[in-house]
N, C-alpha and C positions, 0 to 999 in steps of 0.2 A: 829405732823408730820413736819419734816423739809421742808424748802422751796426747790422746785425742780429746781429752777433757780439761776444762778449767776448774780449779778449786777456788771457790768463792765463799764469802760470808754474806748472808742475807739476814738482816736483823740479828746479827751476831750468831747465826746458826750455819754450820757448813753445808754447802751444796756443791754439786758438780754439774756443769753444763758443757756442751760440746764447744770446741773451738769455733769461733764465728758467731756465737750466740750474742744476742742483743739484750738491752735492758728490758724490752718487751717480753723476751723469752723468760727472763728471770721472774718477772711479774706474773706471767702465765703459770710458771712452775709452782709458785706458792698460792695461786688462786685469789690474789687480792683484787677486790673491786673498788672502783672510785667511790668517794674522793680520797686521794692520798697524795703525798709529795714524795719524790724520789731523789736520792743523792747517792753518788758514787765517790768513795773516798772523800767524804765531807763536802763534795761539790754538787750543788743543786743542778738537777737536769730537767729542763722544761718538758712538759708532756709531749710537745710536738717533736722532740728528738728521741723518744724512747725507742722507736723502731730502727733508728740509724745508729744509736750509741752502742758500739761494739764493746764487749766485756773483755777484760784481760785477766790473766792469772793473778790471783791474790786480791782482786777488787773486793772492797767492802761496800756493800749495798745497804742503804737504809731506806725503808719504805715506811712512811709515817702517815697514819690515818688521823684525822682530827678527833679530838675527845669531846663528846657532848655530854650534857647533863648539868646538874646544878648542885 
């Protein structure tokens, strides 16, 4: 029987999500709130596609929040 989970890296930390999970699921898992940008395997993903972008085994997700201050 195949593994029912995907092994992913989110901001260089290992996570597991169920097969069929989307980028929105990964963002919800770590609890990140906007504003931020998202990339999968170094490819920018527009916010409008988060819920449709299916994740795959071994994906490397980067969630980058802007740095403020002076």
